[in-house]
N, C-alpha and C positions, 0 to 999 in steps of 0.2 A: 315610701312613704307608707306610715304607720294606720292599719284601718282598723275601727274597732266597730263589733258588731253586734245587733240585739235584733234577734229573732223572737217574732210574735206568732200566735195561733197555731194552728194544728201541725201533724210532722210533716203533711205534704210540702207546707210554706217552710217549715224546717230544712228541708231537701234541698229547694230553691235557693235559699241561704247559705248551703254549705256549698254547692256551684259555685254559688257569686265568691265567696272566698276560696275557693280552688282555684279560680280563674283571676282571682287579686294575686294571689299567693304566686302562680306559674308568671304570672307578670312581673315578680320582683318585687310586689309588696310585701310588708310584714303587716300580722295579725293580732292585736294587743286586744287585752281584755281591758284595759288601763284605756279612759275614754278622757281622762285630762291628758295623757300623752300622745294621743291619737292626732293625726293630721286632716283624716276623713272619717266621719263618723255617718254608719248605715241604720236604717231602724229599719226592719222588712215587717210588713203589718199585716193585720187580719181586719176583716171587712164584713164579719159572717153576718153578727150579728148587733145591736147595740153598745152592747155591754165590752164587744171585744172591740171595736171602732173606738169609742173613748180612750179604754186602752192604750192603743193605738195612738191616739189624737197627743194623751199624756207623756207616753216616751217621746214622742217627736218634740213635743215643746220643753221636756226635761233635757233633751238634746241640743235643743235651739239655744236654749239661756247658759249652756256651758260653752257653746261653739266657737264665741270670740272670733277675732278678726282672720285668725290664720288658719281655721277649720273652716272642711266642707261638710254638709249636711247631705246625703242623700236619702230618699226616700222610697223604698219600692214594696212590691206586695199587691195585695189585695184592695187595701184602701186607696193605693197610689192608682190603679187602676180606675176605680170607681170615682174618685175626685181630683183627680194629676191638676188639672188647672184650680182647682178651689183650693188646694192645698197650695200651691206656689202664691197666690195670690192673700192669701191669707196669714200666712207663715212665709213672710219676704227672706228668712234666711235659710230657707232650706234651698240646696242650690241644682237639685237634680231630682227628676221625678222618675219611676221607671214602672211600666204595670208589668202585667205578670207574664207576659210574652216575650218581654224585652231584658232576659235575664241577661243574656250577654253582652249587651250595653255597659254594664257596670262597668267594665273598665273604659270606656268613654267618659262614664259621671265620673267616675277618680278623676280622670285625668284633666276634663274639661267641660264641667256641669253645663255651659251656654251651646255645646253643638248636641246636645242630647234630645233627639225630639221628644215634643211634647201635644198634648191631644189639641192645643191650639194650632200648634203647624201643622195637623193634618186636617184641620176645618170642623174640630168638634165646637160645640158650642159650650163657653163657661157657664157654670150654675152657680148662683150663691150659696155661701155656705156660713154662718154668722156663731158656728159653735166652739172655734177655736180659742180665742182669747177672752171672750166675753163671758163664756160658760152656759148655762142652759140648754136645751134637749137639742139633737143632731136635729138640721132640719130634714124635710121629704122630697128633693128633688127625683122625678124621674133619672135615671142614669143615661147616660148620652149613649147609642150604640156606638159599636166599634165594629164598623164592616171591615175595615181596614187592620186590622188590630195582628200584629203577629202572634203566631202559634210556636209554642217553644215547649221541646222536652228534650231532658238531655239522655246522654246513652251513657256506655262504659267508657267511652276514650274521653267524657266529659272529667276536668279534675275537679276534685270534691276536698273541703278540708271536714273532718268530721269532728261537729260540736255535740253528740254523746259523749256518755262513757264508752271506753275504747273497745270493751267487750258486746257491745249491742249498735249496730245500727240500721237507720229506715230507706228502705230499697223502693223508691215509686216505680212503678211496673206500669202505668197510664197515668193521662193527664185530662179534665176536663171531665162535661157528663154531656150526657142524651135524653136525663130524664127532664121532666118540669112539674116536680114536685113544686105545690103555690107555695109554701112558704122558702121556698131557696134562690138564692142571687147567686149560686156558684158559677150555673153556664153560662151568664152574664158575666164574669168576670175570668172563666178559664177556658171559655171555651167548647167545642165539640171534643168527644170523647175519644183518644187516639192511645194508642198501645204500642209499646216498646216490643223489640221481638225478642223470642224465647233466648237467643243466642248473645244479646244485647245482658240483659239480664242475668244468665248464667257466668256471663264473662266478670261481670260487676261481684257478683257474689262472690267468685274464687279470689278475686283481686281482695277482697274484705276480708275473708276467710284466710289467707295468708296475710294478713294484717296485724291478726287477732281476735278478729271479729267472731263471737260466739252465738248470737242471735241476730236471726234478718228480720226485720217485721216492713212485709209487703203491704204498699199502703197505695191508694188511688180512690177518686171519689167514688167508685163500686167497684173493687176486686174482682169480684167473681164474675163482671163483666168483660172481663181481661181477654182479648184478642178476637170480641165477636164482631169487633169494630173492622178486624182485617179478614173477616170471614174465615178464622180458624177453630173449628170446633173443636173443642174440648182443651184447646191450650191452657188454660192453669192447670189442669190436672197434669198435664205434661211438664209444663214447669215448675211444679211442685216435685215431679219425680226424679226430676235431673237436678232440683237442687239438691235434695236430699243424698246423692252420691257425692256432692263435693265433701273432700278430708277438711275435718277441722270445724266445720259449721257443730252446734251443737243444735237449736230448736231453728225453726221456719215457721214464724206466726204469720198469719191473716188478717188484716184490718179492714174494716169497711166493705161487708158485704152486702148482698142484696137479695129481698127474699123470692124475688121469680128469675133469679141465676145464680141459684146457688143447684149443683147440678150433683146426679149421684156418681159422677166420677171424680169430683173434685172432693165429695163426702169419702169416698172409698180411696180415695188416694192418702187423705189425711188419716184415716183408720190404719191405712196397710204400711205408709210411709214412718217409722220410727223418728226421723227429727223433726217432721211437722207436728205440732201443738196441736191437740184438740183441742182445738179454741174457737169457738162462731163469734165472731162479732158482727153483730146484727141489726143494727139501726130499723125497730120497726114501727116507730113514733107514734099508734094510737092502736084501739084496739078495738075501738068503736066504729061500723061498716059507716055510722053515716059522717063522721068527721072525718077517716082517710079519703072516704069519697072526695071531700070541700078539699083533702089537701092534695090531691089528683095521685095518692097512693095507691099500689094495689094492693088487693087481698080484704080478708076483714077476719073476726075471732075464728072462723070456723077454719078456712083456710091455713092461717097462722098454726092453730093448735095441731092440725096435718102437718105440716110443716116442720114444727118442731120434732113431734114424732118421729118424723122419718129422719131427722137427724141424729136424734137419740138413739135410734134402733142402728143406721148405720156406722153411726162415731160412739161407741163404749165409753161412759166415760167422760164425753165431752162437755166441756164447759162454754155455759150460755152466757153471751153479754147481750145487752140492748142498752135502746136508749127511749125517752119517749119524750114529745112537747105537751103541756098540759096549756089549756088556754086559748085555744085556735078559734077563731073568730066561729061562733054558735055552739062551740062548746057546751054542754048543760050537764046538772048534778050524775043525772044519770049514764051519760059520757062517760062520765068519771068513774062513776061506780063500775061500771062495765069493764074499764081498764084497770080499776082497782082488784077485782073479780079476776082478772085475767093474769095478773102479776103472781096473786095467791094460791092460784092452781098451778102457774107453768113453775113457780119456783125456780127464777133466773138464778143464776150465781152472781152477775153485777146487774147492776141496773143503775142508768144515768136520767134522772128528771130534769127538764130545762122547761124552765116559763116561755110562751110564743113572745118572738120579737116584730112586730110590724116593721115588714122591711121593705122601702122603695123599692120599686122595678122589679117586685114580684109578684106571682098574679093573686097572690093573697090580700095585696097591699088595695084592691078593690074593693075589699071585703070590711064592713066595719071592725074595728076592733072592741069590742063591747063585751068582752071580759073583763074586769076591774083589776088592776096589779094586785093587789089585796088580795083577791079571789083566787087568781094565778099563785101567786104564793103560798096561798094556805092548801090548796087541791097539789103542787109541788109538794109539801110540806108532808102531809099527808100520805101520800103516793111510796114517799123515801122511810117513812117511819113501819110502814108496811113491810119495806125492802131490808131494813134495817133487821125488825125481829127474826125477818126468814132466814138471812144470813145470820145471825147468831144462834141461831137453833143448828144450822146444817156445821159451825164451825165447833161447837159445842160437841159435835156427835162425831168428829175427825181426832177428838183426843186420843192421843194412842196410837194413831195412825204413822206410818214408816211413811215418806215425800222424797222426790229428788225435789233439790233446790237447786237454782243457779245463783252462784252467789254475787249481788251488785257492788258489795263493799261494808264500811262502817255505815251503822244508821247516821243521818241529817241532825237525827232527834236525839240519838242516844250514842256517842262515842266510844263507847267501851263493847255495843253490842253491835254483832255482825247481823246484816240484813240482806235478805233474797228474794227469789219469788218462785212460786212452783211453775210449769207449765200453763196454770189455768190462770194467771195474773200477768198481766201485759203492763211495761215499766210505764209511770207515770200516772196511769185512768184507772190503776186496778189497787186493792191491796196489796201487803206485802207480807214476808214472814223473818220473825224477830229470832235472830240464831243466838242462842244464849250458853252460858259454861261450856265459854268455847275461846282458842286462844285464836283472835281476830286475826294476828300478823300471820298465821301457821294458813291463809286462803288468799286467794288472788280473786279478781272479779273474774266473773266467767267459768270457774270452778264447776262442777256441778257434781253437788253431792249430797249421801242420804242424810236426812234426820227425821225424828221422831217429834210428834205434836205432843206438846204436853198441857199448852194452855192457848186461850184466844181470848183477845182484846177489841171488844167492837168489829169490823171487818177481817182485822189482821190476827195471825197465827202467832205464836211463840211456840219454836222447837229447840232439840238439841241435836248437834251434828252427831252421827257415828263416828266414831273415833277414826277412821280410816276415810277420805275422802275419795272419790270416784274421779279420777281426770277427766279433764274437760277434752 
């Protein structure tokens, strides 16, 4: 059959989708981007915050509208894990629902949706949802516990169909999370933290490099926790050094680190291994001690300052990315002022600010969501305006500098302009480098080239390639 696939949410969810596609392909099915010709439509959903849930629901309804009598509709991922019975009840066009631990059952869902185990069959109690067809806000049920939930983690023997551009790929090195952050539903949806072995990750990386992948992006819920669940001290640093030896790779990038598990050996590996990007993605969430305590997050402004100083000292030239949440219950203007000062003093390279989403099933759901939505948006805009000014000044200072740029291909916005990234820019989440005054046909995605910065436009850089490209 022809399988049409839509994956929403984070790169970790994307990897699950690629694994399902690989299993379907190896079973003899065809993968298509044409939903009209597909025999089976699969929507791999996200349920992290309200906006993500609504996007997932909209995608399901869009697929349901074009399904017709001869297609099957399968819903997978975090929303399916969280609201499996409700989805089947409210959207009867759905033929099968697979939770986060049921990735291998995609073949069963494609072959015969009626055979797929649902939460009702496992004894869970359905909960009413009213937001699918009637519109309005999402409901607030307490998600049912799944003590019988299967826990799944792919390995290097698992088939995958890459849906990213051919020169970069995400590699999930662990699944689940052991933390109890008050705002987060992930442990409920993904289970306890569990790492893959170093050998498994390295074998997968070698295969990807042989297929032309030049950049590996290592992902998990907490990448710096890697190996701790297996009682393996220093596992992440060893993994980085092993990956650094793989021929064909250009960059190895770490995403989703955690402030209490970044050790010196990891920073040393980042500084010493030429292929490991000097890039630290460190979601800190806030700077106010009072807010961090209510969030059940470790640290405070003083410990964060010390951590960031240590990172910059051990990894010269490091790029720092972080994210913050504003509007958490009880947040005051004084708390936001402290966060604003932290951003101004630290001068992060990349900052994302999100407004708090009051999620059922989290520890914070018992708190009163007392910051009005308009205030949340205002606080976010003020912090992002601060960050924009910081980045604009930093980008102007880079004019005339020589950079190494990984080519991504023609720009989606400007087809006659080449687009790429520095080692301080991750795909899809960070700014880019626009490469002008060059023959775009002379460059391939994955080429590593030298370029000189000639201008900056907001967060992005404009550069001119050197006459000779450095081979990837």
